[in-house]
GUDOMI-54275 format. One record per atom (N, C-alpha, C): residue number from 0; residue in one letter; atom name; x, y, z. Coordinates in pm, whole numbers. Atoms other than C-alpha are relative to their C-alpha. Layout:
BEGIN
REC  nr  rest  atom  c1  c2  c3
REC  NUM  A  CA  X  Y  Z $
...
This chain:
BEGIN
REC  nr  rest  atom  c1  c2  c3
REC  0  M  N  -27  24  -111 $
REC  0  M  CA  10370  9790  -3912 $
REC  0  M  C  71  -119  87 $
REC  1  S  N  -102  127  -25 $
REC  1  S  CA  10621  9601  -3681 $
REC  1  S  C  -86  -40  121 $
REC  2  Y  N  115  3  -57 $
REC  2  Y  CA  10451  9406  -3456 $
REC  2  Y  C  120  -118  78 $
REC  3  D  N  -37  106  -89 $
REC  3  D  CA  10626  9137  -3161 $
REC  3  D  C  -56  -114  40 $
REC  4  F  N  87  67  2 $
REC  4  F  CA  10531  8832  -3159 $
REC  4  F  C  -69  -37  176 $
REC  5  L  N  65  -6  -83 $
REC  5  L  CA  10524  8772  -2802 $
REC  5  L  C  -100  103  88 $
REC  6  E  N  116  -98  -10 $
REC  6  E  CA  10358  9045  -2726 $
REC  6  E  C  -150  19  -28 $
REC  7  T  N  154  6  83 $
REC  7  T  CA  10076  9017  -2957 $
REC  7  T  C  -26  -148  79 $
REC  8  I  N  94  125  -42 $
REC  8  I  CA  10028  8650  -2837 $
REC  8  I  C  -68  75  186 $
REC  9  K  N  91  -15  -144 $
REC  9  K  CA  10017  8804  -2459 $
REC  9  K  C  -101  86  0 $
REC  10  E  N  125  -101  11 $
REC  10  E  CA  9781  9079  -2557 $
REC  10  E  C  -92  -100  -36 $
REC  11  N  N  135  90  38 $
REC  11  N  CA  9528  8795  -2711 $
REC  11  N  C  30  -128  44 $
REC  12  E  N  -9  146  -63 $
REC  12  E  CA  9590  8503  -2507 $
REC  12  E  C  -121  -33  69 $
REC  13  G  N  134  18  -33 $
REC  13  G  CA  9279  8541  -2321 $
REC  13  G  C  -107  -72  -109 $
REC  14  V  N  103  60  91 $
REC  14  V  CA  9060  8497  -2667 $
REC  14  V  C  63  -121  -24 $
REC  15  I  N  -106  131  79 $
REC  15  I  CA  9314  8215  -2770 $
REC  15  I  C  -92  -139  138 $
REC  16  F  N  40  120  -116 $
REC  16  F  CA  9221  7976  -2437 $
REC  16  F  C  -159  12  29 $
REC  17  K  N  132  27  42 $
REC  17  K  CA  8860  8063  -2468 $
REC  17  K  C  -45  2  -134 $
REC  18  L  N  22  97  58 $
REC  18  L  CA  8865  7958  -2771 $
REC  18  L  C  23  -160  -27 $
REC  19  V  N  -68  146  -45 $
REC  19  V  CA  9067  7634  -2686 $
REC  19  V  C  -110  -63  125 $
REC  20  R  N  129  54  -105 $
REC  20  R  CA  8754  7589  -2427 $
REC  20  R  C  -95  -102  -66 $
REC  21  I  N  68  26  126 $
REC  21  I  CA  8529  7598  -2687 $
REC  21  I  C  -16  -175  -89 $
REC  22  Y  N  -13  166  102 $
REC  22  Y  CA  8645  7343  -2915 $
REC  22  Y  C  94  -79  76 $
REC  23  A  N  -90  114  -30 $
REC  23  A  CA  8854  7087  -2688 $
REC  23  A  C  -63  -8  139 $
REC  24  D  N  94  -4  -110 $
REC  24  D  CA  8661  6980  -2412 $
REC  24  D  C  118  -84  132 $
REC  25  Q  N  -104  29  -107 $
REC  25  Q  CA  8977  6775  -2197 $
REC  25  Q  C  76  42  20 $
REC  26  Y  N  -140  -102  -60 $
REC  26  Y  CA  9266  6933  -2020 $
REC  26  Y  C  104  -20  -113 $
REC  27  D  N  -102  -29  119 $
REC  27  D  CA  9513  6752  -2245 $
REC  27  D  C  -2  28  -154 $
REC  28  D  N  51  -29  150 $
REC  28  D  CA  9331  6820  -2541 $
REC  28  D  C  2  184  -32 $
REC  29  Q  N  39  -165  26 $
REC  29  Q  CA  9277  7209  -2483 $
REC  29  Q  C  225  20  20 $
REC  30  K  N  -151  -106  72 $
REC  30  K  CA  9704  7232  -2440 $
REC  30  K  C  82  -27  -115 $
REC  31  D  N  -30  22  136 $
REC  31  D  CA  9745  7060  -2738 $
REC  31  D  C  -56  73  -92 $
REC  32  L  N  47  -118  107 $
REC  32  L  CA  9479  7326  -2967 $
REC  32  L  C  81  111  45 $
REC  33  Y  N  -83  -158  18 $
REC  33  Y  CA  9667  7577  -2770 $
REC  33  Y  C  153  -27  -31 $
REC  34  Q  N  -167  -20  35 $
REC  34  Q  CA  10044  7486  -2818 $
REC  34  Q  C  -29  11  -180 $
REC  35  E  N  46  32  128 $
REC  35  E  CA  9856  7382  -3184 $
REC  35  E  C  19  140  -84 $
REC  36  I  N  32  -118  80 $
REC  36  I  CA  9751  7753  -3253 $
REC  36  I  C  119  115  13 $
REC  37  I  N  -92  -53  -2 $
REC  37  I  CA  10013  7894  -3120 $
REC  37  I  C  104  -14  -116 $
REC  38  Y  N  -101  4  101 $
REC  38  Y  CA  10275  7733  -3367 $
REC  38  Y  C  -71  47  -138 $
REC  39  Q  N  55  1  116 $
REC  39  Q  CA  10052  7794  -3606 $
REC  39  Q  C  42  147  -22 $
REC  40  L  N  -1  -179  5 $
REC  40  L  CA  10067  8181  -3534 $
REC  40  L  C  118  9  -15 $
REC  41  W  N  -146  -33  -7 $
REC  41  W  CA  10450  8167  -3527 $
REC  41  W  C  26  3  -140 $
REC  42  K  N  -5  55  136 $
REC  42  K  CA  10450  7952  -3833 $
REC  42  K  C  -19  145  -122 $
REC  43  S  N  -9  -111  127 $
REC  43  S  CA  10279  8245  -4040 $
REC  43  S  C  -3  163  40 $
REC  44  F  N  31  -130  11 $
REC  44  F  CA  10337  8562  -3844 $
REC  44  F  C  86  122  -81 $
REC  45  H  N  -87  -110  111 $
REC  45  H  CA  10581  8682  -4078 $
REC  45  H  C  -73  54  -122 $
REC  46  S  N  94  -16  129 $
REC  46  S  CA  10285  8691  -4383 $
REC  46  S  C  -105  72  21 $
REC  47  F  N  118  -85  -3 $
REC  47  F  CA  10085  8901  -4165 $
REC  47  F  C  9  99  -20 $
REC  48  Q  N  44  -126  61 $
REC  48  Q  CA  10001  9231  -4392 $
REC  48  Q  C  -27  85  68 $
REC  49  G  N  89  -141  -27 $
REC  49  G  CA  9853  9439  -4176 $
REC  49  G  C  -115  73  -73 $
REC  50  N  N  73  -72  63 $
REC  50  N  CA  9578  9456  -4393 $
REC  50  N  C  -166  14  68 $
REC  51  S  N  124  13  -86 $
REC  51  S  CA  9327  9388  -4119 $
REC  51  S  C  67  53  176 $
REC  52  K  N  -60  45  -174 $
REC  52  K  CA  9336  9379  -3723 $
REC  52  K  C  115  -68  34 $
REC  53  I  N  -62  81  -63 $
REC  53  I  CA  9601  9197  -3575 $
REC  53  I  C  -63  -106  22 $
REC  54  S  N  76  41  -85 $
REC  54  S  CA  9322  9070  -3356 $
REC  54  S  C  -53  -123  -66 $
REC  55  T  N  86  73  148 $
REC  55  T  CA  9108  8983  -3688 $
REC  55  T  C  88  -164  -45 $
REC  56  W  N  -98  55  89 $
REC  56  W  CA  9443  8827  -3856 $
REC  56  W  C  6  -157  158 $
REC  57  I  N  -25  78  -106 $
REC  57  I  CA  9492  8598  -3468 $
REC  57  I  C  -118  -84  -33 $
REC  58  Y  N  99  122  10 $
REC  58  Y  CA  9107  8442  -3463 $
REC  58  Y  C  6  -62  -136 $
REC  59  K  N  7  126  167 $
REC  59  K  CA  9110  8336  -3872 $
REC  59  K  C  93  -106  69 $
REC  60  V  N  -74  101  -20 $
REC  60  V  CA  9420  8155  -3748 $
REC  60  V  C  -20  -114  80 $
REC  61  A  N  7  67  -103 $
REC  61  A  CA  9344  8030  -3445 $
REC  61  A  C  -179  -93  -47 $
REC  62  L  N  150  90  23 $
REC  62  L  CA  8952  7928  -3555 $
REC  62  L  C  22  -98  -81 $
REC  63  N  N  -40  85  119 $
REC  63  N  CA  9109  7765  -3881 $
REC  63  N  C  126  -117  58 $
REC  64  T  N  -98  102  -101 $
REC  64  T  CA  9352  7591  -3628 $
REC  64  T  C  -89  -102  88 $
REC  65  S  N  63  12  -109 $
REC  65  S  CA  9102  7501  -3416 $
REC  65  S  C  -108  -128  -77 $
REC  66  L  N  96  26  68 $
REC  66  L  CA  8842  7372  -3666 $
REC  66  L  C  96  -114  -48 $
REC  67  A  N  -74  94  51 $
REC  67  A  CA  9104  7152  -3837 $
REC  67  A  C  90  -104  106 $
REC  68  H  N  1  65  -130 $
REC  68  H  CA  9215  7009  -3471 $
REC  68  H  C  -95  -86  -19 $
REC  69  I  N  86  54  0 $
REC  69  I  CA  8886  6891  -3466 $
REC  69  I  C  -55  -147  -86 $
REC  70  N  N  38  152  114 $
REC  70  N  CA  8834  6713  -3800 $
REC  70  N  C  94  -91  44 $
REC  71  L  N  -77  120  1 $
REC  71  L  CA  9164  6551  -3732 $
REC  71  L  C  -72  -87  100 $
REC  72  K  N  75  96  -89 $
REC  72  K  CA  9030  6383  -3406 $
REC  72  K  C  -122  -88  -2 $
REC  73  K  N  106  106  87 $
REC  73  K  CA  8722  6316  -3591 $
REC  73  K  C  32  -161  -84 $
REC  74  K  N  -81  80  94 $
REC  74  K  CA  8963  6094  -3800 $
REC  74  K  C  47  -105  72 $
REC  75  H  N  -101  75  -132 $
REC  75  H  CA  9120  5947  -3488 $
REC  75  H  C  -76  -67  113 $
REC  76  S  N  31  63  -136 $
REC  76  S  CA  8899  5897  -3274 $
REC  76  S  C  -186  -6  -53 $
REC  77  K  N  187  20  76 $
REC  77  K  CA  8489  5726  -3281 $
REC  77  K  C  -60  83  86 $
REC  78  T  N  62  -59  -106 $
REC  78  T  CA  8425  5907  -2943 $
REC  78  T  C  54  106  63 $
REC  79  I  N  -78  -111  -59 $
REC  79  I  CA  8492  6225  -2790 $
REC  79  I  C  -83  -10  136 $
REC  80  S  N  139  -5  -179 $
REC  80  S  CA  8381  6218  -2388 $
REC  80  S  C  21  188  -20 $
REC  81  L  N  59  -165  -121 $
REC  81  L  CA  8231  6571  -2253 $
REC  81  L  C  78  15  93 $
REC  82  Q  N  -54  12  -139 $
REC  82  Q  CA  8395  6657  -1948 $
REC  82  Q  C  -82  126  5 $
REC  83  D  N  33  -135  -52 $
REC  83  D  CA  8255  6966  -1753 $
REC  83  D  C  132  22  41 $
REC  84  I  N  -153  -42  -43 $
REC  84  I  CA  8564  7200  -1776 $
REC  84  I  C  -85  150  52 $
REC  85  R  N  8  -96  -118 $
REC  85  R  CA  8567  7431  -1503 $
REC  85  R  C  95  116  -1 $
REC  86  L  N  -34  -69  -12 $
REC  86  L  CA  8668  7773  -1543 $
REC  86  L  C  100  22  157 $
REC  87  Q  N  -79  -10  -111 $
REC  87  Q  CA  8971  7881  -1289 $
REC  87  Q  C  -46  108  73 $
REC  88  F  N  53  -140  -57 $
REC  88  F  CA  8778  8147  -1034 $
REC  88  F  C  85  -15  80 $
REC  89  E  N  28  -30  -181 $
REC  89  E  CA  8872  8334  -727 $
REC  89  E  C  -66  -79  75 $
REC  90  E  N  63  58  -105 $
REC  90  E  CA  8751  8164  -437 $
REC  90  E  C  -120  80  25 $
REC  91  N  N  95  -87  -11 $
REC  91  N  CA  8530  8456  -403 $
REC  91  N  C  -152  9  -84 $
REC  92  I  N  95  -2  143 $
REC  92  I  CA  8324  8423  -721 $
REC  92  I  C  -114  -69  37 $
REC  93  D  N  151  104  -62 $
REC  93  D  CA  7951  8339  -672 $
REC  93  D  C  -17  -132  -123 $
REC  94  T  N  97  165  -1 $
REC  94  T  CA  7839  7969  -731 $
REC  94  T  C  -80  13  -96 $
REC  95  Q  N  76  -16  59 $
REC  95  Q  CA  7599  8069  -908 $
REC  95  Q  C  -15  50  -158 $
REC  96  L  N  1  -26  125 $
REC  96  L  CA  7713  8284  -1182 $
REC  96  L  C  127  -102  -94 $
REC  97  E  N  -69  67  43 $
REC  97  E  CA  8001  8041  -1234 $
REC  97  E  C  -106  -140  -61 $
REC  98  D  N  74  133  48 $
REC  98  D  CA  7722  7704  -1266 $
REC  98  D  C  -62  91  -179 $
REC  99  K  N  19  -1  111 $
REC  99  K  CA  7602  7942  -1527 $
REC  99  K  C  69  43  -129 $
REC  100  I  N  -106  -3  127 $
REC  100  I  CA  7895  8002  -1750 $
REC  100  I  C  -10  -126  -5 $
REC  101  I  N  -64  127  60 $
REC  101  I  CA  7952  7643  -1743 $
REC  101  I  C  -119  -70  -55 $
REC  102  E  N  163  56  90 $
REC  102  E  CA  7544  7557  -1828 $
REC  102  E  C  57  86  -139 $
REC  103  M  N  6  -90  172 $
REC  103  M  CA  7636  7843  -2138 $
REC  103  M  C  83  -91  -78 $
REC  104  Y  N  -107  45  136 $
REC  104  Y  CA  7951  7688  -2308 $
REC  104  Y  C  -35  -166  -7 $
REC  105  Q  N  59  63  49 $
REC  105  Q  CA  7792  7332  -2278 $
REC  105  Q  C  -99  -23  -73 $
REC  106  H  N  108  7  137 $
REC  106  H  CA  7506  7426  -2498 $
REC  106  H  C  72  70  -87 $
REC  107  I  N  -118  35  108 $
REC  107  I  CA  7752  7564  -2715 $
REC  107  I  C  106  -101  -59 $
REC  108  K  N  -110  122  98 $
REC  108  K  CA  7966  7284  -2732 $
REC  108  K  C  -121  -74  -98 $
REC  109  Q  N  129  84  131 $
REC  109  Q  CA  7629  7115  -2890 $
REC  109  Q  C  -43  69  -124 $
REC  110  L  N  26  -95  92 $
REC  110  L  CA  7611  7395  -3157 $
REC  110  L  C  138  -108  -114 $
REC  111  N  N  -85  41  106 $
REC  111  N  CA  7807  7291  -3506 $
REC  111  N  C  115  80  -6 $
REC  112  E  N  -122  -86  -58 $
REC  112  E  CA  8162  7412  -3521 $
REC  112  E  C  -33  93  -65 $
REC  113  I  N  -6  -76  60 $
REC  113  I  CA  8101  7707  -3737 $
REC  113  I  C  -116  107  96 $
REC  114  D  N  48  -100  -95 $
REC  114  D  CA  7820  7846  -3539 $
REC  114  D  C  67  7  189 $
REC  115  K  N  -103  -37  -108 $
REC  115  K  CA  8060  7753  -3236 $
REC  115  K  C  57  129  6 $
REC  116  A  N  -57  -126  52 $
REC  116  A  CA  8252  8005  -3398 $
REC  116  A  C  -8  120  18 $
REC  117  I  N  72  -120  13 $
REC  117  I  CA  8057  8267  -3467 $
REC  117  I  C  -91  68  165 $
REC  118  V  N  -49  -33  -127 $
REC  118  V  CA  7929  8263  -3120 $
REC  118  V  C  56  79  130 $
REC  119  F  N  -115  -72  -69 $
REC  119  F  CA  8238  8279  -2980 $
REC  119  F  C  42  171  -19 $
REC  120  L  N  11  -178  24 $
REC  120  L  CA  8313  8632  -3173 $
REC  120  L  C  -96  27  39 $
REC  121  F  N  138  -74  -70 $
REC  121  F  CA  7981  8718  -3055 $
REC  121  F  C  20  32  101 $
REC  122  L  N  1  14  -188 $
REC  122  L  CA  8046  8651  -2685 $
REC  122  L  C  130  97  33 $
REC  123  E  N  -75  -89  -34 $
REC  123  E  CA  8335  8855  -2735 $
REC  123  E  C  91  183  -48 $
REC  124  D  N  19  -175  7 $
REC  124  D  CA  8224  9171  -2861 $
REC  124  D  C  46  41  -131 $
REC  125  K  N  -34  -41  149 $
REC  125  K  CA  8337  9159  -3254 $
REC  125  K  C  -148  3  -44 $
REC  126  S  N  73  -81  77 $
REC  126  S  CA  8123  9367  -3475 $
REC  126  S  C  -99  -123  -112 $
REC  127  Y  N  90  128  82 $
REC  127  Y  CA  7883  9169  -3729 $
REC  127  Y  C  97  15  -139 $
REC  128  E  N  -111  31  81 $
REC  128  E  CA  8149  9294  -3984 $
REC  128  E  C  129  -45  59 $
REC  129  E  N  -134  59  -48 $
REC  129  E  CA  8427  9185  -3801 $
REC  129  E  C  -6  -158  -15 $
REC  130  I  N  46  149  -37 $
REC  130  I  CA  8253  8828  -3750 $
REC  130  I  C  14  -72  -219 $
REC  131  A  N  31  51  151 $
REC  131  A  CA  8161  8823  -4143 $
REC  131  A  C  149  19  -44 $
REC  132  D  N  -112  -10  59 $
REC  132  D  CA  8527  8929  -4214 $
REC  132  D  C  94  -126  43 $
REC  133  I  N  -61  142  20 $
REC  133  I  CA  8682  8629  -4038 $
REC  133  I  C  -58  -137  -3 $
REC  134  M  N  16  140  17 $
REC  134  M  CA  8458  8358  -4087 $
REC  134  M  C  -51  -8  -166 $
REC  135  G  N  1  -29  182 $
REC  135  G  CA  8434  8499  -4502 $
REC  135  G  C  -140  -60  -16 $
REC  136  F  N  120  -15  21 $
REC  136  F  CA  8028  8546  -4464 $
REC  136  F  C  -42  156  -25 $
REC  137  T  N  33  -150  9 $
REC  137  T  CA  7820  8856  -4547 $
REC  137  T  C  -28  42  122 $
REC  138  I  N  19  -48  -155 $
REC  138  I  CA  7732  9050  -4253 $
REC  138  I  C  -126  -37  -3 $
REC  139  T  N  113  113  -7 $
REC  139  T  CA  7400  8933  -4345 $
REC  139  T  C  -56  -94  52 $
REC  140  N  N  42  156  -38 $
REC  140  N  CA  7420  8597  -4332 $
REC  140  N  C  19  7  176 $
REC  141  I  N  -71  46  -137 $
REC  141  I  CA  7628  8652  -3979 $
REC  141  I  C  -103  69  36 $
REC  142  G  N  136  -38  -108 $
REC  142  G  CA  7288  8839  -3842 $
REC  142  G  C  -98  -109  6 $
REC  143  T  N  97  75  27 $
REC  143  T  CA  7077  8577  -3981 $
REC  143  T  C  -9  -114  119 $
REC  144  R  N  -110  184  -79 $
REC  144  R  CA  7302  8292  -3832 $
REC  144  R  C  -50  37  174 $
REC  145  L  N  1  16  -128 $
REC  145  L  CA  7345  8457  -3506 $
REC  145  L  C  -197  -18  67 $
REC  146  N  N  131  0  -77 $
REC  146  N  CA  6937  8515  -3481 $
REC  146  N  C  -11  -186  37 $
REC  147  R  N  -5  133  27 $
REC  147  R  CA  6918  8142  -3566 $
REC  147  R  C  16  -64  107 $
REC  148  I  N  -47  19  -152 $
REC  148  I  CA  7172  8026  -3273 $
REC  148  I  C  -92  29  92 $
REC  149  K  N  106  -39  -160 $
REC  149  K  CA  7032  8261  -3001 $
REC  149  K  C  -169  -113  34 $
REC  150  S  N  138  83  7 $
REC  150  S  CA  6680  8087  -3090 $
REC  150  S  C  48  -149  9 $
REC  151  K  N  -22  177  -44 $
REC  151  K  CA  6838  7746  -3057 $
REC  151  K  C  64  -56  119 $
REC  152  L  N  -57  24  -129 $
REC  152  L  CA  7029  7824  -2761 $
REC  152  L  C  -146  2  95 $
REC  153  K  N  154  -48  -92 $
REC  153  K  CA  6696  7976  -2581 $
REC  153  K  C  -96  -91  21 $
REC  154  N  N  52  172  -16 $
REC  154  N  CA  6551  7600  -2654 $
REC  154  N  C  79  -50  19 $
REC  155  Q  N  -69  158  -56 $
REC  155  Q  CA  6786  7412  -2535 $
REC  155  Q  C  74  41  150 $
REC  156  I  N  35  -28  -175 $
REC  156  I  CA  6771  7629  -2220 $
REC  156  I  C  -3  -20  71 $
REC  157  A  N  175  45  -105 $
REC  157  A  CA  6438  7576  -2112 $
REC  157  A  C  -25  -134  14 $
REC  158  K  N  16  143  -76 $
REC  158  K  CA  6446  7233  -2196 $
REC  158  K  C  3  -16  157 $
C-alpha cells in the first residue's frame, strides 16, 4: 500500500496538534515539538510496513517523540512553566465549554506522561485494543489504567 506523506500528515494533523498541546505548554515549545514529530515521521515514513493502520503508526511515532522531547526538556531545564494554552475558537463558541476544555487540559497535564498518552488516545475514541497496541500494554492493563485515571481526574476536578 502506497501512502503520500503530505496527504497522510494532513489527514492526521488534528491528532498531532492535540498531542502537542498535551505535552508542550508554551507556544514555542509546541511549535518545536510539532516540527520534531513531523521530522520523525518523515524520517521513518519509508519504514512503515502496513502491519497496522497508518494512524496507529503515527500515534506511536508522535507519542514516542513527545516523551523523548519531555525527557530532553527535563534534562536541560529545572522548571517547566505552565501557562494556560487556549484553543483558537470561532467567536461564537460557548465560553463555558471553552472554560471546561481548558480546565480538562489543565488536569490532564498533571498526570504522568504515560497516563497523559492513554487519556489522549481514549479521548481520540481509540479502542482499548488500539490503545494497548500503541502503548505496548495488554488490553486488561489499559482498562485498569483508564479506570484509575478517570477516578483520579474526577477527584482533581471535584476539589
